[in-house]
Every structure is written in structure tokens, then in C-alpha cells.
C-alpha positions as CSV (number, residue, x, y, z in Angstrom):
1,M,15.6,-10.4,5.1
2,T,14.6,-7.7,7.2
3,P,14.6,-4.4,6.0
4,S,16.8,-1.9,7.5
5,P,15.5,1.0,9.2
6,T,16.0,3.2,6.3
7,Q,14.7,0.9,4.0
8,T,11.4,0.8,6.0
9,R,11.0,4.7,6.0
10,H,11.0,4.7,2.4
11,V,7.4,4.5,1.2
12,L,6.1,4.2,-2.4
13,I,3.1,6.2,-3.3
14,A,1.3,6.5,-6.3
15,S,-2.5,7.3,-7.3
16,D,-5.0,7.6,-10.3
17,H,-6.3,11.2,-11.1
18,A,-9.1,10.6,-8.4
19,G,-6.0,10.2,-5.8
20,I,-4.1,13.2,-5.8
21,E,-5.3,15.1,-3.3
22,L,-5.2,12.6,-1.2
23,K,-1.6,11.6,-1.8
24,A,-0.4,14.7,-1.2
25,A,-2.2,15.1,1.6
26,I,-0.7,12.1,3.4
27,Q,2.9,12.7,1.9
28,T,2.4,16.5,3.8
29,A,1.0,15.0,6.7
30,L,3.7,12.6,7.3
31,P,7.1,14.5,6.7
32,E,9.1,11.8,8.8
33,W,8.5,9.1,5.9
34,R,10.8,9.2,2.5
35,W,8.1,9.3,0.2
36,E,9.0,8.4,-3.8
37,D,5.9,9.6,-5.2
38,L,5.3,7.2,-8.2
39,G,2.4,9.9,-10.4
40,P,0.8,11.3,-11.5
41,I,1.9,14.6,-10.7
42,N,-1.9,16.7,-12.3
43,G,-4.7,16.0,-12.6
44,G,-5.2,14.8,-16.2
45,R,-7.3,11.3,-16.2
46,V,-5.1,8.0,-16.2
47,D,-5.7,4.6,-15.9
48,Y,-5.1,3.3,-12.3
49,P,-4.1,-0.5,-13.4
50,D,-0.4,1.6,-14.5
51,F,0.1,3.1,-11.6
52,A,-0.5,-0.1,-9.7
53,E,1.5,-2.2,-11.8
54,K,4.5,0.5,-11.3
55,L,4.4,0.4,-7.6
56,A,3.7,-3.2,-7.0
57,T,6.4,-4.3,-9.0
58,R,8.5,-2.5,-7.0
59,I,7.5,-3.7,-3.8
60,S,8.0,-7.5,-5.7
61,N,11.4,-6.4,-7.1
62,G,12.6,-5.8,-3.5
63,E,13.1,-2.2,-4.4
64,A,10.9,-0.9,-1.5
65,H,8.9,-2.4,1.1
66,L,5.8,-0.6,1.4
67,G,3.5,1.3,-0.8
68,I,0.5,3.2,-0.5
69,L,-2.0,3.3,-3.8
70,I,-5.1,5.6,-4.0
71,C,-7.8,5.6,-6.7
72,G,-11.6,6.5,-6.1
73,S,-12.7,3.4,-4.2
74,G,-9.2,2.2,-3.3
75,I,-10.6,-1.2,-5.2
76,G,-9.3,-1.1,-8.6
77,M,-6.1,-0.3,-6.7
78,S,-5.8,-3.3,-5.1
79,I,-7.4,-5.4,-7.0
80,A,-4.5,-4.8,-10.0
81,A,-1.6,-4.5,-7.0
82,N,-2.1,-8.1,-6.2
83,K,-2.1,-9.5,-9.6
84,I,1.4,-9.1,-8.9
85,N,3.3,-12.0,-7.0
86,G,4.7,-10.9,-3.2
87,V,2.2,-8.0,-3.2
88,R,-0.6,-8.2,-0.3
89,A,-2.6,-5.3,-1.2
90,A,-5.1,-4.2,1.5
91,V,-7.7,-1.7,1.0
92,V,-8.8,-0.1,4.2
93,E,-11.1,2.8,5.2
94,N,-10.2,3.0,9.1
95,P,-7.3,3.0,11.3
96,V,-8.4,-0.3,13.1
97,S,-8.6,-2.2,9.9
98,A,-5.3,-0.4,9.0
99,R,-3.2,-2.3,11.8
100,L,-5.3,-5.2,11.5
101,S,-3.7,-5.9,7.7
102,R,-0.5,-5.0,9.0
103,E,0.0,-6.9,12.3
104,H,-2.4,-10.1,11.0
105,N,-1.5,-10.0,6.7
106,D,1.4,-8.1,6.6
107,A,0.2,-6.5,3.9
108,N,2.8,-4.2,2.0
109,V,0.3,-1.6,-0.1
110,L,-2.4,0.1,1.2
111,C,-5.2,0.9,-1.1
112,L,-7.2,4.1,0.0
113,G,-10.6,5.4,-1.6
114,S,-10.1,8.9,-2.0
115,R,-14.0,9.4,-2.4
116,F,-14.8,7.7,1.0
117,I,-12.0,9.0,3.0
118,A,-11.2,12.7,3.7
119,P,-7.5,13.7,3.8
120,A,-6.7,14.0,7.5
121,Y,-8.4,10.8,8.1
122,G,-6.7,9.2,5.2
123,A,-3.2,10.6,6.7
124,E,-4.3,9.0,10.2
125,I,-5.0,5.7,8.4
126,A,-1.8,5.8,6.6
127,R,0.2,6.8,9.5
128,V,-1.3,3.6,11.7
129,W,-0.3,1.2,8.8
130,L,2.8,2.4,8.3
131,E,4.1,2.0,12.2
132,T,2.0,-1.0,12.6
133,P,4.6,-4.1,12.0
134,F,3.7,-7.8,11.2
135,S,2.8,-9.9,14.5
136,N,4.8,-12.8,12.7
137,D,2.5,-15.1,15.1
138,D,2.7,-18.8,14.3
139,R,-1.0,-18.9,12.8
140,H,-0.6,-15.5,10.9
141,R,3.3,-16.7,9.2
142,G,1.1,-19.6,8.4
143,R,-1.5,-18.2,6.6
144,L,1.1,-16.0,4.6
145,D,3.0,-18.9,3.8
146,K,-0.2,-20.8,2.4
147,I,-0.8,-17.5,0.5
148,Q,2.9,-17.6,-1.1
149,K,1.7,-21.4,-2.4
150,L,-1.1,-20.0,-4.0
151,E,0.9,-17.5,-6.3
152,K,3.7,-20.4,-7.0
153,K,0.6,-22.6,-8.1
154,R,-0.3,-19.9,-10.9
155,T,2.9,-19.0,-12.4
């Protein structure tokens, strides 16, 4: 089912304590998107798997189509989010990999590392990722079908 234009402009975003500044910078730099911030709201220590699960579950349930997760490296968020069926979370550190993660892999969750990416650059990466559609090329579609079969083997 193809999401409506208003659904595609709706983006979930969450972080751990290390990602709060980058999370705020992305939302401020990209006001044309409708952000739903799933937390946290302050810098107190939290555990990234809790926020990855919250966001990824909503993606998996179809409540949103795109999400952004931020932690110190992006790696922990990606590992946790990818445990949820239907989530294709990609750790990205530049605009080219952001574009390719959407075009080729139909990534539905972007994971960023706040310790490696300056806020303005993170917003640039997020913009490219959000504005890039999946190519729907047969070779990429076939690979996604294989990923879905792998998920079904796990359940």
C-alpha cells in the first residue's frame, strides 16, 4: 500500500541521551516535515533499546512509514531496531549512503551517530534520506523480498 503524501511527511524521531542535540537540530532544520518526537526530552541517561523498540514497533505496525533514531554511534539503535519485523534500519554517515539506503534498500529507519556527525551535517543527511524514494527496480525489489522471507523464518 502506497502511503499518502501526508503520511510520508510524518516522521517518527527518537534518540538516547547522546542524541538529543542532533535530534533537535534535525527537526529545526527540516520544518517541512511533520515530526513526532518519541523522546527523550532531557539529557538524563536512558537506554537506547527502549527508544529503538518504541519507534521500530510503530513502523512495523504501519503507524508511520519513516523514522530516525540517534545514539552516540548509530550502531546500537540500528541493531535494536532491526530486531523488529519489517524494519530496515541503516546506519548512515554521509548523504550518498543515505540516498543509497533509500533507493536500493528501501530503508525505513535512518540511524545516525551523534558523536560522529555535526548537527548541520546530520540535518543534510536526513534531508537527503527523507527526500529519496525507493527505486522499485526489479533487482532491488527482489532483494527486499528475500529479506522479508528471512524475517518470516525467524517468527
